[in-house]
A tleap script that builds the chain and sets N, CA, C and O, in Angstrom:
source leaprc.protein.ff14SB
mol = sequence {
  NMET MET ARG TYR LEU ILE ARG SER THR LEU
  ALA LEU CYS THR ALA ALA ALA LEU TRP GLY
  GLY ALA TRP LEU LEU MET PRO PRO LEU THR
  ALA MET PRO THR LEU THR GLN ALA LEU GLY
  ILE ALA PRO ALA ARG ALA ASP ASP ASP ASP
  TRP ARG ASP LEU HIE ARG GLU VAL GLU ASP
  GLY ARG LEU VAL ALA LEU PRO THR LEU LEU
  ASP TRP LEU ASP GLU ARG TYR ILE GLY GLN
  VAL LEU GLU VAL GLU LEU GLU ARG ASP ASP
  GLY GLU VAL ILE TYR GLU ILE GLU MET ILE
  GLY PRO GLU GLY GLN VAL VAL GLU PHE GLU
  PHE ASP ALA THR SER GLY GLU LEU ILE GLY
  ILE GLU GLY VAL GLY ILE SER ASP MET GLU
  ARG PRO GLY ALA GLY GLU CGLN
}
set mol.1.N position { 14.817 -5.613 -18.386 }
set mol.1.CA position { 14.910 -4.509 -17.448 }
set mol.1.C position { 13.632 -4.436 -16.614 }
set mol.1.O position { 13.696 -4.301 -15.392 }
set mol.2.N position { 12.468 -4.525 -17.272 }
set mol.2.CA position { 11.191 -4.433 -16.562 }
set mol.2.C position { 11.067 -5.577 -15.566 }
set mol.2.O position { 10.630 -5.375 -14.434 }
set mol.3.N position { 11.455 -6.786 -15.990 }
set mol.3.CA position { 11.354 -7.951 -15.126 }
set mol.3.C position { 12.216 -7.753 -13.885 }
set mol.3.O position { 11.792 -8.082 -12.777 }
set mol.4.N position { 13.406 -7.224 -14.058 }
set mol.4.CA position { 14.316 -6.999 -12.943 }
set mol.4.C position { 13.742 -5.986 -11.965 }
set mol.4.O position { 13.830 -6.175 -10.751 }
set mol.5.N position { 13.158 -4.920 -12.481 }
set mol.5.CA position { 12.631 -3.872 -11.615 }
set mol.5.C position { 11.438 -4.375 -10.811 }
set mol.5.O position { 11.332 -4.091 -9.618 }
set mol.6.N position { 10.534 -5.125 -11.457 }
set mol.6.CA position { 9.378 -5.664 -10.734 }
set mol.6.C position { 9.862 -6.620 -9.652 }
set mol.6.O position { 9.381 -6.568 -8.520 }
set mol.7.N position { 10.804 -7.488 -9.986 }
set mol.7.CA position { 11.325 -8.449 -9.014 }
set mol.7.C position { 11.983 -7.716 -7.850 }
set mol.7.O position { 11.778 -8.087 -6.695 }
set mol.8.N position { 12.767 -6.686 -8.136 }
set mol.8.CA position { 13.448 -5.932 -7.085 }
set mol.8.C position { 12.459 -5.215 -6.183 }
set mol.8.O position { 12.620 -5.205 -4.963 }
set mol.9.N position { 11.438 -4.617 -6.778 }
set mol.9.CA position { 10.429 -3.911 -5.998 }
set mol.9.C position { 9.687 -4.875 -5.092 }
set mol.9.O position { 9.447 -4.563 -3.926 }
set mol.10.N position { 9.316 -6.055 -5.611 }
set mol.10.CA position { 8.626 -7.037 -4.780 }
set mol.10.C position { 9.529 -7.544 -3.663 }
set mol.10.O position { 9.061 -7.787 -2.550 }
set mol.11.N position { 10.803 -7.704 -3.944 }
set mol.11.CA position { 11.728 -8.142 -2.896 }
set mol.11.C position { 11.790 -7.110 -1.779 }
set mol.11.O position { 11.824 -7.465 -0.601 }
set mol.12.N position { 11.803 -5.848 -2.144 }
set mol.12.CA position { 11.825 -4.797 -1.130 }
set mol.12.C position { 10.533 -4.779 -0.329 }
set mol.12.O position { 10.561 -4.606 0.890 }
set mol.13.N position { 9.407 -4.956 -0.999 }
set mol.13.CA position { 8.121 -4.979 -0.294 }
set mol.13.C position { 8.032 -6.184 0.629 }
set mol.13.O position { 7.486 -6.087 1.729 }
set mol.14.N position { 8.568 -7.327 0.187 }
set mol.14.CA position { 8.582 -8.516 1.031 }
set mol.14.C position { 9.436 -8.267 2.267 }
set mol.14.O position { 9.045 -8.623 3.378 }
set mol.15.N position { 10.590 -7.662 2.076 }
set mol.15.CA position { 11.455 -7.345 3.219 }
set mol.15.C position { 10.743 -6.407 4.179 }
set mol.15.O position { 10.841 -6.561 5.396 }
set mol.16.N position { 10.030 -5.439 3.632 }
set mol.16.CA position { 9.297 -4.498 4.479 }
set mol.16.C position { 8.222 -5.221 5.280 }
set mol.16.O position { 8.040 -4.958 6.468 }
set mol.17.N position { 7.517 -6.124 4.626 }
set mol.17.CA position { 6.461 -6.863 5.324 }
set mol.17.C position { 7.052 -7.713 6.447 }
set mol.17.O position { 6.462 -7.825 7.522 }
set mol.18.N position { 8.210 -8.308 6.197 }
set mol.18.CA position { 8.848 -9.132 7.216 }
set mol.18.C position { 9.335 -8.300 8.393 }
set mol.18.O position { 9.460 -8.817 9.503 }
set mol.19.N position { 9.607 -7.042 8.171 }
set mol.19.CA position { 10.069 -6.161 9.235 }
set mol.19.C position { 8.918 -5.480 9.943 }
set mol.19.O position { 9.121 -4.473 10.621 }
set mol.20.N position { 7.724 -6.002 9.802 }
set mol.20.CA position { 6.594 -5.486 10.554 }
set mol.20.C position { 5.597 -4.703 9.737 }
set mol.20.O position { 4.555 -4.312 10.263 }
set mol.21.N position { 5.871 -4.463 8.492 }
set mol.21.CA position { 4.897 -3.827 7.616 }
set mol.21.C position { 4.803 -2.322 7.730 }
set mol.21.O position { 4.096 -1.701 6.936 }
set mol.22.N position { 5.487 -1.705 8.684 }
set mol.22.CA position { 5.383 -0.254 8.837 }
set mol.22.C position { 5.866 0.471 7.589 }
set mol.22.O position { 5.367 1.548 7.260 }
set mol.23.N position { 6.824 -0.108 6.902 }
set mol.23.CA position { 7.351 0.507 5.679 }
set mol.23.C position { 6.273 0.587 4.607 }
set mol.23.O position { 6.277 1.499 3.780 }
set mol.24.N position { 5.348 -0.373 4.624 }
set mol.24.CA position { 4.324 -0.416 3.585 }
set mol.24.C position { 3.332 0.724 3.714 }
set mol.24.O position { 2.587 0.999 2.773 }
set mol.25.N position { 3.303 1.394 4.861 }
set mol.25.CA position { 2.387 2.504 5.053 }
set mol.25.C position { 2.914 3.786 4.434 }
set mol.25.O position { 2.168 4.750 4.264 }
set mol.26.N position { 4.201 3.800 4.095 }
set mol.26.CA position { 4.791 4.987 3.490 }
set mol.26.C position { 4.393 5.081 2.025 }
set mol.26.O position { 4.194 4.058 1.369 }
set mol.27.N position { 4.278 6.294 1.509 }
set mol.27.CA position { 4.061 6.422 0.067 }
set mol.27.C position { 5.223 5.769 -0.669 }
set mol.27.O position { 6.353 5.818 -0.183 }
set mol.28.N position { 4.976 5.149 -1.846 }
set mol.28.CA position { 6.023 4.409 -2.546 }
set mol.28.C position { 7.302 5.205 -2.790 }
set mol.28.O position { 8.394 4.650 -2.661 }
set mol.29.N position { 7.203 6.472 -3.134 }
set mol.29.CA position { 8.408 7.243 -3.422 }
set mol.29.C position { 9.206 7.526 -2.159 }
set mol.29.O position { 10.413 7.758 -2.225 }
set mol.30.N position { 8.539 7.510 -1.005 }
set mol.30.CA position { 9.230 7.690 0.265 }
set mol.30.C position { 9.824 6.369 0.731 }
set mol.30.O position { 10.958 6.325 1.209 }
set mol.31.N position { 9.064 5.303 0.592 }
set mol.31.CA position { 9.487 3.997 1.094 }
set mol.31.C position { 10.675 3.442 0.324 }
set mol.31.O position { 11.561 2.834 0.924 }
set mol.32.N position { 10.714 3.634 -0.983 }
set mol.32.CA position { 11.766 3.019 -1.786 }
set mol.32.C position { 13.165 3.472 -1.365 }
set mol.32.O position { 14.015 2.617 -1.118 }
set mol.33.N position { 13.444 4.774 -1.271 }
set mol.33.CA position { 14.797 5.155 -0.847 }
set mol.33.C position { 15.110 4.686 0.567 }
set mol.33.O position { 16.234 4.271 0.849 }
set mol.34.N position { 14.129 4.750 1.451 }
set mol.34.CA position { 14.338 4.330 2.832 }
set mol.34.C position { 14.663 2.845 2.889 }
set mol.34.O position { 15.590 2.437 3.589 }
set mol.35.N position { 13.907 2.036 2.156 }
set mol.35.CA position { 14.144 0.600 2.148 }
set mol.35.C position { 15.493 0.262 1.547 }
set mol.35.O position { 16.228 -0.566 2.086 }
set mol.36.N position { 15.822 0.898 0.437 }
set mol.36.CA position { 17.094 0.582 -0.202 }
set mol.36.C position { 18.263 0.984 0.680 }
set mol.36.O position { 19.285 0.299 0.703 }
set mol.37.N position { 18.126 2.082 1.405 }
set mol.37.CA position { 19.190 2.486 2.324 }
set mol.37.C position { 19.289 1.497 3.481 }
set mol.37.O position { 20.386 1.108 3.881 }
set mol.38.N position { 18.141 1.093 4.014 }
set mol.38.CA position { 18.133 0.165 5.144 }
set mol.38.C position { 18.721 -1.186 4.753 }
set mol.38.O position { 19.397 -1.829 5.555 }
set mol.39.N position { 18.465 -1.611 3.525 }
set mol.39.CA position { 18.963 -2.906 3.079 }
set mol.39.C position { 20.378 -2.823 2.519 }
set mol.39.O position { 21.009 -3.846 2.252 }
set mol.40.N position { 20.875 -1.595 2.341 }
set mol.40.CA position { 22.229 -1.425 1.842 }
set mol.40.C position { 22.393 -1.773 0.378 }
set mol.40.O position { 23.458 -2.228 -0.038 }
set mol.41.N position { 21.352 -1.565 -0.406 }
set mol.41.CA position { 21.437 -1.866 -1.832 }
set mol.41.C position { 21.051 -0.641 -2.635 }
set mol.41.O position { 20.372 0.258 -2.140 }
set mol.42.N position { 21.486 -0.621 -3.855 }
set mol.42.CA position { 21.126 0.478 -4.746 }
set mol.42.C position { 19.765 0.190 -5.360 }
set mol.42.O position { 19.478 -0.959 -5.695 }
set mol.43.N position { 18.919 1.206 -5.517 }
set mol.43.CA position { 17.613 0.973 -6.121 }
set mol.43.C position { 17.755 0.562 -7.574 }
set mol.43.O position { 18.668 1.002 -8.272 }
set mol.44.N position { 16.838 -0.290 -8.023 }
set mol.44.CA position { 16.827 -0.712 -9.423 }
set mol.44.C position { 16.403 0.456 -10.296 }
set mol.44.O position { 15.551 1.257 -9.911 }
set mol.45.N position { 16.990 0.542 -11.445 }
set mol.45.CA position { 16.649 1.611 -12.387 }
set mol.45.C position { 16.052 0.988 -13.639 }
set mol.45.O position { 16.517 -0.052 -14.105 }
set mol.46.N position { 15.044 1.613 -14.168 }
set mol.46.CA position { 14.465 1.181 -15.439 }
set mol.46.C position { 14.288 2.406 -16.296 }
set mol.46.O position { 14.198 3.529 -15.800 }
set mol.47.N position { 14.242 2.180 -17.544 }
set mol.47.CA position { 13.992 3.269 -18.465 }
set mol.47.C position { 12.638 3.881 -18.142 }
set mol.47.O position { 11.644 3.164 -18.024 }
set mol.48.N position { 12.593 5.209 -17.997 }
set mol.48.CA position { 11.338 5.886 -17.660 }
set mol.48.C position { 10.231 5.550 -18.643 }
set mol.48.O position { 9.068 5.440 -18.256 }
set mol.49.N position { 10.584 5.386 -19.911 }
set mol.49.CA position { 9.570 5.075 -20.919 }
set mol.49.C position { 8.918 3.722 -20.664 }
set mol.49.O position { 7.722 3.564 -20.909 }
set mol.50.N position { 9.690 2.725 -20.169 }
set mol.50.CA position { 9.117 1.413 -19.861 }
set mol.50.C position { 7.999 1.539 -18.835 }
set mol.50.O position { 6.915 0.985 -19.013 }
set mol.51.N position { 8.273 2.277 -17.756 }
set mol.51.CA position { 7.277 2.423 -16.699 }
set mol.51.C position { 6.082 3.238 -17.162 }
set mol.51.O position { 4.937 2.921 -16.840 }
set mol.52.N position { 6.355 4.278 -17.911 }
set mol.52.CA position { 5.244 5.086 -18.429 }
set mol.52.C position { 4.368 4.257 -19.354 }
set mol.52.O position { 3.140 4.317 -19.277 }
set mol.53.N position { 4.995 3.489 -20.223 }
set mol.53.CA position { 4.231 2.648 -21.146 }
set mol.53.C position { 3.404 1.612 -20.392 }
set mol.53.O position { 2.232 1.402 -20.705 }
set mol.54.N position { 4.011 0.966 -19.403 }
set mol.54.CA position { 3.297 -0.037 -18.615 }
set mol.54.C position { 2.119 0.594 -17.885 }
set mol.54.O position { 1.014 0.050 -17.900 }
set mol.55.N position { 2.346 1.724 -17.256 }
set mol.55.CA position { 1.280 2.426 -16.537 }
set mol.55.C position { 0.156 2.820 -17.498 }
set mol.55.O position { -1.022 2.668 -17.174 }
set mol.56.N position { 0.515 3.315 -18.656 }
set mol.56.CA position { -0.474 3.727 -19.652 }
set mol.56.C position { -1.285 2.518 -20.145 }
set mol.56.O position { -2.498 2.617 -20.332 }
set mol.57.N position { -0.617 1.387 -20.353 }
set mol.57.CA position { -1.315 0.185 -20.814 }
set mol.57.C position { -2.332 -0.295 -19.777 }
set mol.57.O position { -3.425 -0.732 -20.137 }
set mol.58.N position { -1.980 -0.215 -18.509 }
set mol.58.CA position { -2.925 -0.608 -17.450 }
set mol.58.C position { -4.075 0.390 -17.385 }
set mol.58.O position { -5.238 -0.009 -17.314 }
set mol.59.N position { -3.760 1.684 -17.408 }
set mol.59.CA position { -4.808 2.714 -17.366 }
set mol.59.C position { -5.775 2.600 -18.536 }
set mol.59.O position { -6.981 2.784 -18.372 }
set mol.60.N position { -5.243 2.294 -19.723 }
set mol.60.CA position { -6.075 2.188 -20.924 }
set mol.60.C position { -6.834 0.868 -21.001 }
set mol.60.O position { -7.638 0.669 -21.912 }
set mol.61.N position { -6.585 -0.033 -20.058 }
set mol.61.CA position { -7.286 -1.311 -20.052 }
set mol.61.C position { -6.686 -2.336 -20.997 }
set mol.61.O position { -7.301 -3.372 -21.249 }
set mol.62.N position { -5.502 -2.071 -21.521 }
set mol.62.CA position { -4.853 -3.036 -22.411 }
set mol.62.C position { -4.145 -4.136 -21.628 }
set mol.62.O position { -3.921 -5.229 -22.150 }
set mol.63.N position { -3.791 -3.847 -20.374 }
set mol.63.CA position { -3.198 -4.845 -19.490 }
set mol.63.C position { -3.970 -4.869 -18.181 }
set mol.63.O position { -4.452 -3.840 -17.707 }
set mol.64.N position { -4.078 -6.051 -17.612 }
set mol.64.CA position { -4.716 -6.215 -16.308 }
set mol.64.C position { -3.721 -5.753 -15.243 }
set mol.64.O position { -2.533 -6.066 -15.320 }
set mol.65.N position { -4.202 -5.018 -14.266 }
set mol.65.CA position { -3.344 -4.551 -13.176 }
set mol.65.C position { -2.911 -5.738 -12.319 }
set mol.65.O position { -3.712 -6.632 -12.044 }
set mol.66.N position { -1.671 -5.748 -11.906 }
set mol.66.CA position { -1.123 -6.832 -11.099 }
set mol.66.C position { -1.930 -7.095 -9.826 }
set mol.66.O position { -2.156 -8.262 -9.507 }
set mol.67.N position { -2.377 -6.081 -9.081 }
set mol.67.CA position { -3.161 -6.364 -7.872 }
set mol.67.C position { -4.428 -7.182 -8.144 }
set mol.67.O position { -4.868 -7.937 -7.278 }
set mol.68.N position { -5.009 -7.044 -9.317 }
set mol.68.CA position { -6.189 -7.834 -9.674 }
set mol.68.C position { -5.842 -9.318 -9.680 }
set mol.68.O position { -6.599 -10.136 -9.157 }
set mol.69.N position { -4.715 -9.664 -10.263 }
set mol.69.CA position { -4.296 -11.064 -10.326 }
set mol.69.C position { -3.861 -11.578 -8.959 }
set mol.69.O position { -4.130 -12.729 -8.614 }
set mol.70.N position { -3.199 -10.741 -8.188 }
set mol.70.CA position { -2.785 -11.153 -6.843 }
set mol.70.C position { -3.997 -11.402 -5.951 }
set mol.70.O position { -3.991 -12.335 -5.148 }
set mol.71.N position { -5.036 -10.578 -6.083 }
set mol.71.CA position { -6.279 -10.797 -5.333 }
set mol.71.C position { -6.925 -12.109 -5.749 }
set mol.71.O position { -7.401 -12.865 -4.903 }
set mol.72.N position { -6.944 -12.382 -7.058 }
set mol.72.CA position { -7.526 -13.623 -7.582 }
set mol.72.C position { -6.799 -14.826 -6.986 }
set mol.72.O position { -7.436 -15.781 -6.541 }
set mol.73.N position { -5.472 -14.780 -6.977 }
set mol.73.CA position { -4.690 -15.876 -6.405 }
set mol.73.C position { -4.953 -16.034 -4.913 }
set mol.73.O position { -5.098 -17.154 -4.422 }
set mol.74.N position { -5.014 -14.925 -4.193 }
set mol.74.CA position { -5.232 -14.965 -2.750 }
set mol.74.C position { -6.584 -15.578 -2.394 }
set mol.74.O position { -6.716 -16.240 -1.364 }
set mol.75.N position { -7.582 -15.361 -3.238 }
set mol.75.CA position { -8.907 -15.935 -2.997 }
set mol.75.C position { -8.913 -17.446 -3.185 }
set mol.75.O position { -9.743 -18.137 -2.595 }
set mol.76.N position { -8.004 -17.966 -3.995 }
set mol.76.CA position { -8.043 -19.371 -4.378 }
set mol.76.C position { -6.903 -20.232 -3.832 }
set mol.76.O position { -7.039 -21.452 -3.739 }
set mol.77.N position { -5.792 -19.612 -3.476 }
set mol.77.CA position { -4.613 -20.380 -3.078 }
set mol.77.C position { -3.995 -19.827 -1.796 }
set mol.77.O position { -4.029 -18.624 -1.533 }
set mol.78.N position { -3.428 -20.744 -1.004 }
set mol.78.CA position { -2.716 -20.386 0.216 }
set mol.78.C position { -1.231 -20.313 -0.134 }
set mol.78.O position { -0.679 -21.254 -0.705 }
set mol.79.N position { -0.597 -19.216 0.204 }
set mol.79.CA position { 0.830 -19.099 -0.069 }
set mol.79.C position { 1.275 -17.654 -0.096 }
set mol.79.O position { 0.477 -16.732 0.076 }
set mol.80.N position { 2.552 -17.478 -0.315 }
set mol.80.CA position { 3.163 -16.156 -0.386 }
set mol.80.C position { 3.807 -15.981 -1.759 }
set mol.80.O position { 4.399 -16.913 -2.303 }
set mol.81.N position { 3.684 -14.787 -2.302 }
set mol.81.CA position { 4.304 -14.490 -3.591 }
set mol.81.C position { 5.813 -14.356 -3.395 }
set mol.81.O position { 6.279 -13.620 -2.526 }
set mol.82.N position { 6.559 -15.075 -4.213 }
set mol.82.CA position { 8.018 -15.003 -4.186 }
set mol.82.C position { 8.557 -14.064 -5.249 }
set mol.82.O position { 9.507 -13.317 -5.015 }
set mol.83.N position { 7.931 -14.111 -6.432 }
set mol.83.CA position { 8.481 -13.369 -7.560 }
set mol.83.C position { 7.383 -13.108 -8.586 }
set mol.83.O position { 6.493 -13.934 -8.791 }
set mol.84.N position { 7.464 -11.954 -9.218 }
set mol.84.CA position { 6.556 -11.611 -10.317 }
set mol.84.C position { 7.405 -11.161 -11.491 }
set mol.84.O position { 8.309 -10.339 -11.341 }
set mol.85.N position { 7.105 -11.705 -12.657 }
set mol.85.CA position { 7.782 -11.283 -13.873 }
set mol.85.C position { 6.737 -10.905 -14.909 }
set mol.85.O position { 5.679 -11.527 -14.995 }
set mol.86.N position { 7.037 -9.897 -15.680 }
set mol.86.CA position { 6.197 -9.505 -16.806 }
set mol.86.C position { 7.008 -9.785 -18.057 }
set mol.86.O position { 8.015 -9.126 -18.316 }
set mol.87.N position { 6.567 -10.765 -18.830 }
set mol.87.CA position { 7.291 -11.184 -20.025 }
set mol.87.C position { 6.571 -10.697 -21.273 }
set mol.87.O position { 5.353 -10.829 -21.391 }
set mol.88.N position { 7.328 -10.138 -22.195 }
set mol.88.CA position { 6.798 -9.760 -23.511 }
set mol.88.C position { 7.524 -10.628 -24.525 }
set mol.88.O position { 8.742 -10.534 -24.684 }
set mol.89.N position { 6.755 -11.485 -25.217 }
set mol.89.CA position { 7.373 -12.410 -26.154 }
set mol.89.C position { 6.451 -12.628 -27.344 }
set mol.89.O position { 5.304 -13.044 -27.176 }
set mol.90.N position { 6.940 -12.353 -28.533 }
set mol.90.CA position { 6.171 -12.547 -29.766 }
set mol.90.C position { 4.802 -11.890 -29.708 }
set mol.90.O position { 3.812 -12.479 -30.141 }
set mol.91.N position { 4.739 -10.685 -29.182 }
set mol.91.CA position { 3.481 -9.949 -29.136 }
set mol.91.C position { 2.577 -10.312 -27.973 }
set mol.91.O position { 1.560 -9.654 -27.757 }
set mol.92.N position { 2.927 -11.343 -27.221 }
set mol.92.CA position { 2.140 -11.734 -26.051 }
set mol.92.C position { 2.769 -11.126 -24.800 }
set mol.92.O position { 3.990 -11.006 -24.692 }
set mol.93.N position { 1.910 -10.750 -23.866 }
set mol.93.CA position { 2.388 -10.217 -22.593 }
set mol.93.C position { 1.875 -11.158 -21.507 }
set mol.93.O position { 0.672 -11.395 -21.394 }
set mol.94.N position { 2.794 -11.688 -20.715 }
set mol.94.CA position { 2.442 -12.712 -19.728 }
set mol.94.C position { 2.998 -12.330 -18.361 }
set mol.94.O position { 4.166 -11.967 -18.222 }
set mol.95.N position { 2.122 -12.424 -17.346 }
set mol.95.CA position { 2.575 -12.315 -15.961 }
set mol.95.C position { 2.942 -13.719 -15.501 }
set mol.95.O position { 2.160 -14.654 -15.674 }
set mol.96.N position { 4.112 -13.870 -14.924 }
set mol.96.CA position { 4.512 -15.112 -14.270 }
set mol.96.C position { 4.621 -14.806 -12.782 }
set mol.96.O position { 5.445 -13.994 -12.362 }
set mol.97.N position { 3.781 -15.464 -11.994 }
set mol.97.CA position { 3.750 -15.211 -10.552 }
set mol.97.C position { 4.133 -16.504 -9.837 }
set mol.97.O position { 3.445 -17.518 -9.951 }
set mol.98.N position { 5.228 -16.452 -9.109 }
set mol.98.CA position { 5.722 -17.614 -8.387 }
set mol.98.C position { 5.322 -17.491 -6.922 }
set mol.98.O position { 5.528 -16.454 -6.292 }
set mol.99.N position { 4.743 -18.575 -6.387 }
set mol.99.CA position { 4.308 -18.595 -4.989 }
set mol.99.C position { 4.942 -19.776 -4.270 }
set mol.99.O position { 5.294 -20.783 -4.884 }
set mol.100.N position { 5.081 -19.631 -2.953 }
set mol.100.CA position { 5.505 -20.745 -2.112 }
set mol.100.C position { 4.325 -21.109 -1.219 }
set mol.100.O position { 3.712 -20.246 -0.591 }
set mol.101.N position { 4.020 -22.401 -1.177 }
set mol.101.CA position { 2.878 -22.883 -0.411 }
set mol.101.C position { 3.236 -23.205 1.027 }
set mol.101.O position { 4.395 -23.084 1.425 }
set mol.102.N position { 2.235 -23.619 1.817 }
set mol.102.CA position { 2.436 -23.870 3.242 }
set mol.102.C position { 3.382 -25.030 3.541 }
set mol.102.O position { 3.924 -25.120 4.643 }
set mol.103.N position { 3.581 -25.910 2.572 }
set mol.103.CA position { 4.483 -27.043 2.773 }
set mol.103.C position { 5.816 -26.837 2.057 }
set mol.103.O position { 6.594 -27.775 1.885 }
set mol.104.N position { 6.066 -25.596 1.643 }
set mol.104.CA position { 7.324 -25.275 0.979 }
set mol.104.C position { 7.331 -25.517 -0.517 }
set mol.104.O position { 8.354 -25.322 -1.174 }
set mol.105.N position { 6.193 -25.941 -1.067 }
set mol.105.CA position { 6.144 -26.180 -2.501 }
set mol.105.C position { 6.152 -24.848 -3.262 }
set mol.105.O position { 5.550 -23.867 -2.824 }
set mol.106.N position { 6.831 -24.830 -4.389 }
set mol.106.CA position { 6.910 -23.629 -5.216 }
set mol.106.C position { 6.104 -23.869 -6.484 }
set mol.106.O position { 6.295 -24.863 -7.184 }
set mol.107.N position { 5.198 -22.937 -6.762 }
set mol.107.CA position { 4.303 -23.060 -7.912 }
set mol.107.C position { 4.347 -21.762 -8.706 }
set mol.107.O position { 4.357 -20.672 -8.135 }
set mol.108.N position { 4.373 -21.893 -10.037 }
set mol.108.CA position { 4.350 -20.720 -10.906 }
set mol.108.C position { 3.021 -20.675 -11.652 }
set mol.108.O position { 2.610 -21.651 -12.280 }
set mol.109.N position { 2.364 -19.532 -11.571 }
set mol.109.CA position { 1.111 -19.287 -12.270 }
set mol.109.C position { 1.402 -18.335 -13.422 }
set mol.109.O position { 2.082 -17.326 -13.238 }
set mol.110.N position { 0.892 -18.650 -14.606 }
set mol.110.CA position { 1.064 -17.776 -15.764 }
set mol.110.C position { -0.295 -17.227 -16.174 }
set mol.110.O position { -1.261 -17.971 -16.338 }
set mol.111.N position { -0.348 -15.913 -16.335 }
set mol.111.CA position { -1.574 -15.230 -16.729 }
set mol.111.C position { -1.343 -14.446 -18.010 }
set mol.111.O position { -0.287 -13.840 -18.195 }
set mol.112.N position { -2.333 -14.459 -18.890 }
set mol.112.CA position { -2.326 -13.559 -20.037 }
set mol.112.C position { -2.540 -12.161 -19.472 }
set mol.112.O position { -3.579 -11.890 -18.869 }
set mol.113.N position { -1.583 -11.282 -19.657 }
set mol.113.CA position { -1.651 -9.948 -19.054 }
set mol.113.C position { -2.701 -9.065 -19.706 }
set mol.113.O position { -3.111 -8.063 -19.121 }
set mol.114.N position { -3.145 -9.419 -20.910 }
set mol.114.CA position { -4.158 -8.596 -21.569 }
set mol.114.C position { -5.570 -8.966 -21.142 }
set mol.114.O position { -6.455 -8.111 -21.125 }
set mol.115.N position { -5.792 -10.237 -20.794 }
set mol.115.CA position { -7.141 -10.672 -20.415 }
set mol.115.C position { -7.259 -11.053 -18.943 }
set mol.115.O position { -8.360 -11.066 -18.394 }
set mol.116.N position { -6.143 -11.361 -18.304 }
set mol.116.CA position { -6.165 -11.832 -16.925 }
set mol.116.C position { -6.441 -13.317 -16.815 }
set mol.116.O position { -6.559 -13.847 -15.710 }
set mol.117.N position { -6.545 -13.999 -17.955 }
set mol.117.CA position { -6.850 -15.430 -17.965 }
set mol.117.C position { -5.645 -16.243 -17.488 }
set mol.117.O position { -4.511 -16.001 -17.900 }
set mol.118.N position { -5.919 -17.212 -16.610 }
set mol.118.CA position { -4.884 -18.136 -16.169 }
set mol.118.C position { -4.579 -19.065 -17.337 }
set mol.118.O position { -5.474 -19.758 -17.823 }
set mol.119.N position { -3.333 -19.089 -17.795 }
set mol.119.CA position { -2.992 -19.906 -18.958 }
set mol.119.C position { -2.061 -21.064 -18.619 }
set mol.119.O position { -1.807 -21.920 -19.466 }
set mol.120.N position { -1.551 -21.101 -17.394 }
set mol.120.CA position { -0.697 -22.212 -17.027 }
set mol.120.C position { -0.342 -22.219 -15.554 }
set mol.120.O position { -0.240 -21.175 -14.909 }
set mol.121.N position { -0.155 -23.441 -15.036 }
set mol.121.CA position { 0.310 -23.635 -13.660 }
set mol.121.C position { 1.383 -24.713 -13.709 }
set mol.121.O position { 1.181 -25.768 -14.309 }
set mol.122.N position { 2.515 -24.448 -13.082 }
set mol.122.CA position { 3.597 -25.424 -13.016 }
set mol.122.C position { 4.036 -25.569 -11.568 }
set mol.122.O position { 4.176 -24.583 -10.845 }
set mol.123.N position { 4.250 -26.812 -11.157 }
set mol.123.CA position { 4.737 -27.038 -9.809 }
set mol.123.C position { 4.211 -28.335 -9.236 }
set mol.123.O position { 3.447 -29.050 -9.883 }
set mol.124.N position { 4.622 -28.628 -8.028 }
set mol.124.CA position { 4.232 -29.852 -7.333 }
set mol.124.C position { 3.436 -29.470 -6.092 }
set mol.124.O position { 3.748 -28.478 -5.433 }
set mol.125.N position { 2.407 -30.257 -5.772 }
set mol.125.CA position { 1.619 -30.006 -4.569 }
set mol.125.C position { 0.659 -28.840 -4.701 }
set mol.125.O position { 0.304 -28.201 -3.710 }
set mol.126.N position { 0.240 -28.565 -5.926 }
set mol.126.CA position { -0.655 -27.431 -6.175 }
set mol.126.C position { -1.977 -27.609 -5.436 }
set mol.126.O position { -2.507 -26.652 -4.870 }
set mol.127.N position { -2.509 -28.825 -5.438 }
set mol.127.CA position { -3.808 -29.056 -4.793 }
set mol.127.C position { -3.748 -28.772 -3.290 }
set mol.127.O position { -4.760 -28.409 -2.691 }
set mol.128.N position { -2.578 -28.932 -2.678 }
set mol.128.CA position { -2.427 -28.634 -1.249 }
set mol.128.C position { -2.481 -27.138 -0.959 }
set mol.128.O position { -2.662 -26.729 0.187 }
set mol.129.N position { -2.323 -26.324 -2.000 }
set mol.129.CA position { -2.367 -24.869 -1.838 }
set mol.129.C position { -3.771 -24.305 -2.048 }
set mol.129.O position { -4.030 -23.149 -1.714 }
set mol.130.N position { -4.680 -25.115 -2.601 }
set mol.130.CA position { -6.025 -24.619 -2.898 }
set mol.130.C position { -6.789 -24.339 -1.611 }
set mol.130.O position { -6.777 -25.139 -0.675 }
set mol.131.N position { -7.447 -23.200 -1.583 }
set mol.131.CA position { -8.284 -22.852 -0.428 }
set mol.131.C position { -9.557 -23.694 -0.479 }
set mol.131.O position { -10.121 -23.893 -1.555 }
set mol.132.N position { -10.013 -24.187 0.665 }
set mol.132.CA position { -11.258 -24.956 0.698 }
set mol.132.C position { -12.422 -24.123 0.157 }
set mol.132.O position { -12.618 -22.977 0.562 }
set mol.133.N position { -13.183 -24.706 -0.754 }
set mol.133.CA position { -14.359 -24.033 -1.303 }
set mol.133.C position { -14.060 -22.966 -2.330 }
set mol.133.O position { -14.978 -22.285 -2.786 }
set mol.134.N position { -12.796 -22.795 -2.714 }
set mol.134.CA position { -12.442 -21.734 -3.666 }
set mol.134.C position { -13.030 -21.986 -5.043 }
set mol.134.O position { -13.340 -21.030 -5.754 }
set mol.135.N position { -13.192 -23.231 -5.440 }
set mol.135.CA position { -13.741 -23.549 -6.758 }
set mol.135.C position { -15.247 -23.442 -6.819 }
set mol.135.O position { -15.830 -23.437 -7.903 }
set mol.136.N position { -15.887 -23.355 -5.656 }
set mol.136.CA position { -17.354 -23.283 -5.602 }
set mol.136.C position { -17.781 -21.827 -5.591 }
set mol.136.O position { -17.524 -21.113 -4.621 }
set mol.137.N position { -18.413 -21.388 -6.630 }
set mol.137.CA position { -18.857 -19.999 -6.697 }
set mol.137.C position { -20.284 -19.933 -7.170 }
set mol.137.O position { -20.844 -18.843 -7.293 }
savepdb mol mol.pdb
quit
């Protein structure tokens, strides 16, 4: 359920950005109904407890906030985010962030959601997505 809601929200934000970004200036609670009406789809629903728990985990520092990881990727790689999933499996919490590069290559980055550590990269043409000088710090 959580994975579906995050994916749906990102799809709506992507659609908003493609339509000029004006939708992104609206507060989230205002933008969501407007976007869903404009796109002719029903908003995704998740159990309120899931969202509260996720928000609490980020606030308490038990999970890294998604914007932190997106900023990290933006500093190092050229591309657009296609999909974000938050997976909970065997006590581990993992962000899976899928990006499309400038040559159409699709790459998935996996991060430990508790530490923010990059734990895996899958895809072809990853080196073509690296920003010049990103590894030099």
